[in-house]
Legacy VTK file of the C-alpha trace (Angstrom):
# vtk DataFile Version 3.0
C-alpha trace
ASCII
DATASET POLYDATA
POINTS 262 float
0.281 0.165 0.231
2.953 2.340 0.246
2.983 3.452 -3.539
-0.905 4.731 -2.938
-0.094 6.068 0.361
2.328 8.319 -1.688
-0.531 9.200 -4.093
-2.363 9.957 -1.947
-0.255 12.200 0.212
1.290 13.882 -3.401
-2.158 14.767 -4.488
-4.031 16.033 -1.133
-0.984 16.624 1.645
-3.177 13.964 3.432
-1.175 10.840 5.502
-2.629 7.884 5.583
-0.593 5.090 8.029
-0.447 1.650 7.566
-3.355 1.841 10.762
-5.509 3.237 8.041
-4.841 1.028 5.519
-8.856 -0.391 5.694
-9.977 2.853 5.376
-7.912 3.504 1.794
-8.728 -0.231 0.643
-12.631 0.648 1.709
-12.356 3.916 -0.043
-10.449 2.765 -3.434
-11.550 -0.193 -4.261
-14.840 1.003 -6.322
-12.491 2.822 -7.922
-10.355 -0.512 -8.779
-13.339 -2.232 -9.653
-14.674 0.553 -11.874
-12.035 1.056 -13.910
-11.364 -2.631 -14.378
-7.778 -2.615 -12.533
-6.037 -5.340 -10.885
-4.893 -3.722 -7.587
-4.115 -0.792 -5.537
-0.344 -0.628 -7.123
-2.092 -0.468 -10.787
-4.232 2.662 -9.482
-0.988 4.105 -8.276
0.756 4.190 -11.690
-2.594 4.939 -13.102
-2.830 8.356 -11.178
0.955 9.129 -12.511
0.465 9.657 -15.900
-3.462 11.095 -14.902
-3.490 15.245 -15.482
-4.643 17.431 -13.233
-8.508 17.426 -14.637
-8.591 13.697 -15.126
-11.298 11.484 -14.260
-9.565 8.922 -12.490
-7.673 11.632 -10.578
-10.743 13.541 -9.476
-12.673 10.327 -8.434
-9.431 9.215 -6.721
-9.095 12.838 -4.980
-13.175 12.526 -3.836
-12.974 8.981 -2.223
-9.953 9.719 -0.105
-10.752 13.488 0.939
-13.061 13.659 3.915
-16.581 15.709 3.604
-17.564 15.444 6.860
-19.629 19.109 7.789
-22.475 20.284 8.856
-24.441 23.867 9.492
-23.533 25.683 12.084
-20.152 23.885 13.164
-18.759 24.650 16.479
-21.267 27.364 17.291
-18.796 29.289 19.749
-17.237 30.378 16.285
-20.237 32.288 15.188
-20.599 33.691 18.689
-17.198 35.346 18.256
-17.889 36.512 15.166
-21.155 38.377 16.615
-19.127 39.087 19.641
-15.697 40.445 18.519
-15.292 40.244 14.658
-18.291 42.021 12.840
-17.877 45.184 14.993
-14.924 46.076 13.451
-16.431 45.728 10.169
-19.732 47.791 10.407
-18.458 51.107 9.143
-16.235 48.706 6.397
-16.809 50.609 3.095
-16.869 48.222 0.095
-17.261 43.915 0.494
-16.709 41.915 3.204
-14.821 38.946 1.509
-14.627 36.208 3.276
-13.187 32.775 2.556
-14.399 29.394 3.498
-11.084 27.133 3.320
-11.875 23.129 2.494
-15.386 24.407 2.263
-16.730 20.976 1.514
-20.524 20.805 0.580
-20.987 24.831 1.312
-22.483 24.248 4.794
-20.021 26.495 6.401
-20.158 29.466 3.717
-24.301 28.989 4.032
-24.797 29.067 7.640
-22.675 32.275 7.338
-24.656 34.043 5.194
-27.660 32.841 6.626
-26.114 33.813 10.642
-25.204 37.593 8.674
-29.099 37.904 7.352
-30.732 37.091 10.672
-28.161 39.165 13.227
-26.671 41.845 10.736
-28.585 42.230 7.286
-26.692 45.485 6.388
-22.875 43.580 6.562
-25.149 40.255 4.789
-25.851 42.814 1.601
-21.880 43.312 1.511
-20.578 40.176 2.131
-19.236 38.079 -0.828
-18.027 34.414 0.196
-15.426 31.955 -1.831
-15.401 28.686 -1.217
-12.290 26.028 -1.586
-12.348 22.504 -1.812
-9.423 19.540 -3.414
-12.685 17.800 -4.375
-14.808 18.670 -7.581
-17.870 17.011 -6.587
-18.297 18.611 -3.355
-17.321 21.982 -4.978
-20.529 21.015 -7.547
-22.659 20.097 -5.086
-22.049 23.572 -3.020
-22.699 25.688 -6.051
-25.913 23.843 -6.464
-27.221 24.635 -3.144
-29.138 21.174 -2.291
-29.588 19.281 0.754
-31.221 16.187 1.871
-33.412 16.015 5.379
-30.663 14.998 7.115
-28.278 17.390 6.113
-30.050 20.717 6.959
-31.305 19.209 10.136
-27.779 19.076 11.452
-27.578 22.304 13.202
-30.943 24.495 11.250
-33.902 24.459 12.807
-37.688 23.956 11.603
-38.504 27.275 11.732
-35.111 28.666 9.494
-34.997 25.495 7.339
-38.470 26.628 6.074
-37.326 30.672 6.271
-34.112 29.539 4.065
-34.601 27.019 2.117
-37.372 25.823 -0.691
-38.317 22.364 -0.707
-38.294 20.274 -3.768
-38.761 16.179 -4.396
-38.154 16.546 -0.708
-34.706 18.209 -1.255
-33.882 21.299 0.357
-32.289 24.217 -2.060
-30.342 27.049 -0.659
-32.304 30.496 -1.761
-30.752 32.219 -4.658
-30.250 35.218 -2.364
-27.548 33.172 -0.987
-26.252 31.305 -3.584
-25.452 34.599 -5.570
-23.211 35.515 -2.990
-20.659 32.397 -3.191
-18.155 31.054 -5.395
-16.757 27.776 -5.259
-13.736 26.282 -6.982
-11.758 23.606 -6.793
-7.998 24.164 -5.803
-5.316 22.842 -3.213
-4.396 25.081 -0.137
-1.095 23.725 0.081
-0.763 25.617 -3.432
-1.548 28.802 -5.114
-5.014 29.102 -5.144
-5.969 32.727 -6.302
-5.191 36.395 -6.271
-7.853 37.188 -3.940
-7.372 39.301 -0.261
-10.139 38.619 2.594
-10.781 40.184 5.442
-11.690 36.599 7.304
-10.756 33.073 6.561
-12.088 30.236 7.875
-9.422 27.503 8.006
-10.954 24.911 10.602
-10.555 21.392 11.269
-7.837 20.931 8.279
-4.778 20.892 9.798
-5.092 17.823 11.270
-4.630 15.796 8.623
-2.044 17.137 7.638
2.449 16.349 8.583
4.012 19.405 10.384
5.870 20.825 7.231
2.808 20.777 5.398
0.294 22.283 8.846
2.860 25.232 8.387
2.370 25.627 4.466
-1.475 25.542 4.783
-1.413 28.299 7.174
1.191 30.414 5.484
-0.580 30.253 1.890
-3.710 31.133 4.056
-2.589 34.075 5.894
-0.733 35.358 2.510
-4.528 35.611 1.555
-5.262 37.629 4.658
-5.496 41.405 4.784
-3.789 43.271 7.434
-6.485 43.502 10.473
-8.302 40.828 9.114
-9.225 37.184 11.107
-8.055 33.532 10.684
-10.545 30.694 12.405
-9.287 27.702 12.850
-11.514 24.846 14.447
-12.430 25.052 18.341
-9.947 22.153 19.309
-7.256 22.799 16.690
-3.737 23.820 18.540
-1.895 25.269 16.194
0.171 28.145 17.792
3.226 26.621 16.359
2.673 26.758 12.752
1.159 29.990 12.538
3.150 33.049 11.032
4.743 35.792 12.656
2.679 37.748 10.854
-0.526 37.342 13.231
-1.321 37.667 16.456
-3.452 35.272 18.748
-6.715 36.086 20.307
-9.593 34.771 22.471
-12.653 34.184 23.060
-14.253 32.662 26.178
-11.932 29.581 25.251
-11.919 29.935 21.893
-8.336 30.987 19.716
-8.368 32.852 16.356
-5.792 34.870 14.619
-5.670 38.249 13.605
-3.212 39.776 11.214
-0.853 42.974 12.339
LINES 1 263
262 0 1 2 3 4 5 6 7 8 9 10 11 12 13 14 15 16 17 18 19 20 21 22 23 24 25 26 27 28 29 30 31 32 33 34 35 36 37 38 39 40 41 42 43 44 45 46 47 48 49 50 51 52 53 54 55 56 57 58 59 60 61 62 63 64 65 66 67 68 69 70 71 72 73 74 75 76 77 78 79 80 81 82 83 84 85 86 87 88 89 90 91 92 93 94 95 96 97 98 99 100 101 102 103 104 105 106 107 108 109 110 111 112 113 114 115 116 117 118 119 120 121 122 123 124 125 126 127 128 129 130 131 132 133 134 135 136 137 138 139 140 141 142 143 144 145 146 147 148 149 150 151 152 153 154 155 156 157 158 159 160 161 162 163 164 165 166 167 168 169 170 171 172 173 174 175 176 177 178 179 180 181 182 183 184 185 186 187 188 189 190 191 192 193 194 195 196 197 198 199 200 201 202 203 204 205 206 207 208 209 210 211 212 213 214 215 216 217 218 219 220 221 222 223 224 225 226 227 228 229 230 231 232 233 234 235 236 237 238 239 240 241 242 243 244 245 246 247 248 249 250 251 252 253 254 255 256 257 258 259 260 261
């Protein structure tokens, strides 16, 4: 499995130890069957000849990446935004640019917009959100903004579901007024991804999948896209101080840590 472990690392930066081989097998065996390959070593060799937009490579990346997410995940982050961050942007002219890094299927981005719509309608009007994820399938779903009943019930109460979604064929569609404020695209956060500068960057629960070197690379890349005075929000349980560039200083809200660019 060493060859396939290396391909996972090379294409995503994610490390799978030998103890996780069962997970690799369960996620990738369907690809071996679908493309008529002999084993995992043949899949690894096949990947080496794939272009960046190759069908097998895109399917491989989608299979090995984690898509766990939910609406309003780690709600303390939203309380912190309300109490600490947004008051600094009430008088801001122009747009408020936000990045949802590793945006998965879009729940984080839409949660931010719904929260702003409810509590800060004026700020909502000038908010624009980019969502980046390495999985093209996740980007496609996020752009459509269509979720099943289980997905919307994880984090959103019934009254808000009916207020901010339409229901078609038992699926829940995010209102167009939210989708119009988002732009989702596929990119690797360990590489240069665009030239945009952001006021707030959500980069939550990503670094846990990386080694020491790639954790530093992740936060270096992300911080380069943060405006002076902008905020970086990480996961509530992440301890990443040693990987954060010196250009960012640690802030605290209750037990929640975040960072502000000097």
